[in-house]
N, C-alpha and C positions, 0 to 999 in steps of 0.2 A: 393798521394805520393811524401813526401819527399824528398828533398836532405841535402846530410849531407857537412856541409860548412869543409876548415880546418883548422878556428874557435874550430865547433863545436867536431871536433874527437880529439881536439886539449883537451877541455876544458872536455874530458869524458876520456882522457888516463890519467893520468894528479892520483897522486897517495897521496899523502896529502894531505892536513883539512888547508885551512890557517886560521891564529889565527883570518881572519876579522870571516870563514862562523866557527869556532866552536863556535866566541861569539855570534855569531846571531844565531845562534839552541842552545842552554843555555837561552838566549835570548827570545827566543820561547815554550821553557819550562816553563820556571819559570816567565813569565808575563803571568794572563788572561787576552785576549786582547778582548776578548768576550764581558767578561763583562764591560771590561772597557770601548766599545764603548756602554754597553744596554746607561750607568749610563749618556755618554756623550752626545747622542744623542739630549738630549733633547733641549739641549743650545747651542747646536749648530750653526751658522747660513746654513738654508736654501738655494741653490737654486733658480731661477728665478725669484728674485725682481732685480735692476741695481745694474750694476755695474760688475765688474770680480768674474764670479762664484765662487765658495769657490774649495776650496781644497778636496780629500775624505778625512775622518774624521783615519778611521782608519793610514794610510796612515804620518794627521800628528802629531795622536796618539806615533805615531813607531818616528816621527823624534824626535817628547820632550822628550822621555823615550832615546834616544837610548845620545837623548847631552845630 
């Protein structure tokens, strides 16, 4: 059983969608994320080498597109 918090109740009770939420929803529909990830994946650095592990590919792709 998961207890609800004040923040989750306030978030669930809000009525309007913010500009950010509208923009992200539109980008989700317009950009073919899975196809782009499939194209980039062979060239993206893999984990297991020395140094800092790479960020997840899909997260980095979304950051670059949103910039």
